[in-house]
C-alpha positions as a Markdown table, in Angstrom:
| # | Residue | x | y | z |
|---|---|---|---|---|
| 1 | Unk | 13.5 | -21.2 | -4.9 |
| 2 | Unk | 10.1 | -21.3 | -3.5 |
| 3 | Unk | 8.9 | -17.7 | -2.9 |
| 4 | Unk | 5.5 | -18.6 | -1.5 |
| 5 | Unk | 5.2 | -16.9 | 1.9 |
| 6 | Unk | 5.6 | -19.3 | 4.8 |
| 7 | Unk | 3.4 | -17.3 | 7.3 |
| 8 | Unk | 0.3 | -15.4 | 6.4 |
| 9 | Unk | -1.8 | -13.0 | 8.4 |
| 10 | Unk | -4.6 | -14.7 | 10.2 |
| 11 | Unk | -7.6 | -12.7 | 8.7 |
| 12 | Unk | -6.4 | -13.3 | 5.1 |
| 13 | Unk | -8.9 | -15.9 | 4.3 |
| 14 | Unk | -11.7 | -13.9 | 5.6 |
| 15 | Unk | -10.6 | -10.9 | 3.7 |
| 16 | Unk | -10.3 | -12.7 | 0.4 |
| 17 | Unk | -13.8 | -14.2 | 1.1 |
| 18 | Unk | -15.2 | -10.7 | 1.6 |
| 19 | Unk | -13.4 | -9.5 | -1.6 |
| 20 | Unk | -15.0 | -12.4 | -3.5 |
| 21 | Unk | -18.5 | -11.4 | -2.1 |
| 22 | Unk | -18.0 | -7.9 | -3.5 |
| 23 | Unk | -16.3 | -9.0 | -6.6 |
| 24 | Unk | -13.5 | -6.9 | -5.7 |
| 25 | Unk | -10.4 | -8.2 | -7.7 |
| 26 | Unk | -7.7 | -5.6 | -6.7 |
| 27 | Unk | -6.1 | -7.0 | -3.5 |
| 28 | Unk | -2.4 | -7.4 | -3.3 |
| 29 | Unk | -1.0 | -10.9 | -3.9 |
| 30 | Unk | 0.7 | -13.0 | -1.2 |
| 31 | Unk | 4.3 | -12.3 | -2.4 |
| 32 | Unk | 3.8 | -8.6 | -2.5 |
| 33 | Unk | 2.1 | -8.9 | 1.1 |
| 34 | Unk | 5.0 | -10.8 | 2.4 |
| 35 | Unk | 7.4 | -8.1 | 1.2 |
| 36 | Unk | 5.1 | -5.5 | 2.9 |
| 37 | Unk | 5.2 | -7.4 | 6.2 |
| 38 | Unk | 9.1 | -7.6 | 6.0 |
| 39 | Unk | 9.4 | -3.8 | 5.2 |
| 40 | Unk | 6.9 | -3.0 | 8.0 |
| 41 | Unk | 9.1 | -5.0 | 10.3 |
| 42 | Unk | 12.0 | -2.7 | 9.4 |
| 43 | Unk | 10.2 | 0.2 | 10.9 |
| 44 | Unk | 10.0 | -0.6 | 14.7 |
| 45 | Unk | 7.6 | 1.8 | 16.3 |
| 46 | Unk | 7.1 | 3.4 | 12.9 |
| 47 | Unk | 4.2 | 5.5 | 11.4 |
| 48 | Unk | 2.9 | 3.6 | 8.2 |
| 49 | Unk | 0.5 | 4.7 | 5.6 |
| 50 | Unk | -1.5 | 2.9 | 3.1 |
| 51 | Unk | -3.4 | 4.7 | 0.3 |
| 52 | Unk | -6.0 | 2.3 | -1.0 |
| 53 | Unk | -7.2 | -0.1 | 1.7 |
| 54 | Unk | -9.5 | -2.1 | -0.5 |
| 55 | Unk | -10.7 | -4.9 | 1.6 |
| 56 | Unk | -7.7 | -4.9 | 3.8 |
| 57 | Unk | -5.4 | -7.4 | 2.4 |
| 58 | Unk | -2.5 | -5.1 | 2.3 |
| 59 | Unk | -3.1 | -3.7 | 5.6 |
| 60 | Unk | -3.3 | -7.2 | 7.1 |
| 61 | Unk | 0.1 | -8.0 | 5.8 |
| 62 | Unk | 1.4 | -4.6 | 7.0 |
| 63 | Unk | 0.1 | -5.3 | 10.5 |
| 64 | Unk | 1.6 | -8.8 | 10.3 |
| 65 | Unk | 5.0 | -7.3 | 10.2 |
| 66 | Unk | 4.5 | -4.2 | 12.4 |
| 67 | Unk | 5.8 | -4.1 | 15.9 |
| 68 | Unk | 3.2 | -3.5 | 18.8 |
| 69 | Unk | 4.2 | 0.2 | 19.1 |
| 70 | Unk | 3.9 | 0.9 | 15.4 |
| 71 | Unk | 0.7 | 2.5 | 13.8 |
| 72 | Unk | -0.9 | 2.1 | 10.3 |
| 73 | Unk | -3.2 | 4.7 | 8.8 |
| 74 | Unk | -5.1 | 3.4 | 5.8 |
| 75 | Unk | -7.3 | 5.5 | 3.5 |
| 76 | Unk | -9.9 | 4.1 | 1.2 |
| 77 | Unk | -12.7 | 6.0 | -0.7 |
| 78 | Unk | -15.3 | 3.1 | -1.0 |
| 79 | Unk | -16.8 | 2.6 | 2.4 |
| 80 | Unk | -18.4 | -0.6 | 1.4 |
| 81 | Unk | -15.1 | -2.2 | 0.4 |
| 82 | Unk | -13.4 | -0.8 | 3.4 |
| 83 | Unk | -15.9 | -2.2 | 5.7 |
| 84 | Unk | -14.5 | -5.6 | 5.2 |
| 85 | Unk | -11.2 | -4.4 | 6.5 |
| 86 | Unk | -13.0 | -2.8 | 9.5 |
| 87 | Unk | -14.9 | -6.1 | 10.1 |
| 88 | Unk | -11.8 | -8.3 | 10.2 |
| 89 | Unk | -8.9 | -5.9 | 11.2 |
| 90 | Unk | -10.7 | -3.1 | 13.1 |
| 91 | Unk | -10.0 | -4.4 | 16.5 |
| 92 | Unk | -6.3 | -3.9 | 16.1 |
| 93 | Unk | -5.4 | -0.8 | 18.0 |
| 94 | Unk | -2.5 | 0.0 | 15.8 |
| 95 | Unk | -4.9 | 0.6 | 12.7 |
| 96 | Unk | -6.8 | 3.6 | 11.8 |
| 97 | Unk | -9.1 | 3.3 | 8.9 |
| 98 | Unk | -10.1 | 6.5 | 7.1 |
| 99 | Unk | -12.8 | 6.8 | 4.5 |
| 100 | Unk | -11.8 | 9.4 | 1.9 |
| 101 | Unk | -10.4 | 9.7 | -1.5 |
| 102 | Unk | -6.6 | 9.6 | -1.6 |
| 103 | Unk | -6.7 | 13.0 | -3.4 |
| 104 | Unk | -8.9 | 14.5 | -0.6 |
| 105 | Unk | -6.6 | 13.0 | 2.1 |
| 106 | Unk | -3.5 | 14.4 | 0.3 |
| 107 | Unk | -5.2 | 17.8 | 0.4 |
| 108 | Unk | -6.0 | 17.8 | 4.0 |
| 109 | Unk | -3.4 | 15.8 | 5.8 |
| 110 | Unk | -1.4 | 17.9 | 8.3 |
| 111 | Unk | 0.0 | 15.3 | 10.8 |
| 112 | Unk | 3.4 | 14.0 | 11.5 |
| 113 | Unk | 5.5 | 12.4 | 8.7 |
| 114 | Unk | 5.4 | 8.6 | 8.0 |
| 115 | Unk | 8.2 | 6.0 | 7.9 |
| 116 | Unk | 6.5 | 3.9 | 5.2 |
| 117 | Unk | 4.0 | 4.4 | 2.5 |
| 118 | Unk | 2.4 | 1.7 | 0.5 |
| 119 | Unk | 0.3 | 3.1 | -2.4 |
| 120 | Unk | -2.3 | 0.9 | -4.2 |
| 121 | Unk | -4.2 | 3.6 | -5.9 |
| 122 | Unk | -3.5 | 6.2 | -8.5 |
| 123 | Unk | -3.0 | 9.3 | -6.2 |
| 124 | Unk | 0.5 | 9.1 | -4.8 |
| 125 | Unk | 1.5 | 6.9 | -7.7 |
| 126 | Unk | 0.5 | 8.2 | -11.0 |
| 127 | Unk | -0.2 | 11.7 | -10.0 |
| 128 | Unk | 0.6 | 13.7 | -6.9 |
| 129 | Unk | 3.7 | 11.6 | -6.1 |
| 130 | Unk | 5.5 | 14.9 | -4.9 |
| 131 | Unk | 2.8 | 15.6 | -2.5 |
| 132 | Unk | 2.9 | 12.2 | -0.7 |
| 133 | Unk | 6.7 | 12.3 | -0.8 |
| 134 | Unk | 6.4 | 15.5 | 1.2 |
| 135 | Unk | 4.6 | 13.4 | 4.0 |
| 136 | Unk | 7.6 | 10.9 | 4.3 |
| 137 | Unk | 10.5 | 11.6 | 6.5 |
| 138 | Unk | 14.1 | 11.1 | 5.3 |
| 139 | Unk | 14.8 | 7.4 | 5.1 |
| 140 | Unk | 11.2 | 6.6 | 4.8 |
| 141 | Unk | 10.1 | 3.6 | 2.4 |
| 142 | Unk | 7.8 | 4.1 | -0.6 |
| 143 | Unk | 6.3 | 1.0 | -2.1 |
| 144 | Unk | 3.9 | 0.5 | -5.0 |
| 145 | Unk | 2.7 | -2.5 | -6.7 |
| 146 | Unk | 0.8 | -3.5 | -9.9 |
| 147 | Unk | 3.3 | -2.3 | -12.3 |
| 148 | Unk | 3.1 | -5.4 | -14.5 |
| 149 | Unk | 0.0 | -5.7 | -16.8 |
| 150 | Unk | -3.0 | -6.9 | -14.7 |
| 151 | Unk | -6.4 | -8.3 | -16.1 |
| 152 | Unk | -8.2 | -5.6 | -14.1 |
| 153 | Unk | -6.4 | -2.7 | -15.9 |
| 154 | Unk | -8.8 | -0.4 | -18.1 |
| 155 | Unk | -7.5 | -0.2 | -21.7 |
| 156 | Unk | -5.8 | 3.3 | -21.1 |
| 157 | Unk | -3.8 | 2.4 | -18.0 |
| 158 | Unk | -0.6 | 1.1 | -19.6 |
| 159 | Unk | 0.6 | 4.8 | -20.6 |
| 160 | Unk | 0.2 | 5.8 | -17.0 |
| 161 | Unk | 2.4 | 2.9 | -15.7 |
| 162 | Unk | 5.0 | 3.7 | -18.5 |
| 163 | Unk | 5.0 | 7.3 | -17.5 |
| 164 | Unk | 5.4 | 6.5 | -13.8 |
| 165 | Unk | 8.4 | 4.0 | -14.6 |
| 166 | Unk | 10.2 | 6.5 | -16.8 |
| 167 | Unk | 9.6 | 9.5 | -14.5 |
| 168 | Unk | 10.1 | 8.3 | -11.0 |
| 169 | Unk | 13.8 | 7.4 | -11.2 |
| 170 | Unk | 14.3 | 11.1 | -12.1 |
| 171 | Unk | 12.8 | 12.2 | -8.8 |
| 172 | Unk | 15.6 | 14.0 | -6.9 |
| 173 | Unk | 14.3 | 13.1 | -3.5 |
| 174 | Unk | 14.1 | 9.2 | -3.8 |
| 175 | Unk | 16.3 | 6.3 | -4.6 |
| 176 | Unk | 14.1 | 3.6 | -6.2 |
| 177 | Unk | 14.4 | 0.0 | -7.4 |
| 178 | Unk | 11.9 | -1.6 | -9.7 |
| 179 | Unk | 11.2 | -5.4 | -9.4 |
| 180 | Unk | 9.9 | -7.5 | -12.2 |
| 181 | Unk | 8.4 | -9.8 | -9.5 |
| 182 | Unk | 5.0 | -10.5 | -8.1 |
| 183 | Unk | 2.6 | -7.9 | -9.8 |
| 184 | Unk | 5.5 | -5.6 | -10.6 |
| 185 | Unk | 6.9 | -3.5 | -7.7 |
| 186 | Unk | 8.8 | -0.4 | -6.9 |
| 187 | Unk | 10.6 | 0.1 | -3.6 |
| 188 | Unk | 12.0 | 3.5 | -3.0 |
| 189 | Unk | 13.6 | 5.4 | 0.0 |
| 190 | Unk | 12.9 | 9.1 | 0.6 |
| 191 | Unk | 16.2 | 11.1 | 0.7 |
């Protein structure tokens, strides 16, 4: 079976070129992106959240699958990196880009709950998972990637991943499945 995505977001090439210019090597890969688009399509009119915009590759895939009446809030702490996303995706009225650390955003968010959260940074994944889950409505999807060893990992990162993989299935308010596919994924549903 060929699991190469058959359709891709139009802005993907420009986003990758922007990542190359900034030497940003932490964008989601195409198979993960294709899954994100599929999961976003399962939430028509939904409110989606991305923690860790990066240059916008994950956001592009989410937007690719979203319905016209859905919305995506994407949070990134590095304004220079997120500027690439703003340049190539910022005209999409479904997208709101926020410059803030995920920790600060988790401390201050007080809006309505989300139907899907894609977490591509440490907060909401390796710490503060409970805080993030509190912002998801029952039935919401929780998606993380980069659970298989990556060339970009610092030397002390594997123990974080190991703890996450050991502890997350014990969370009483989610049902999760890990996938040894793409960069290593977890897809969960908020109970």
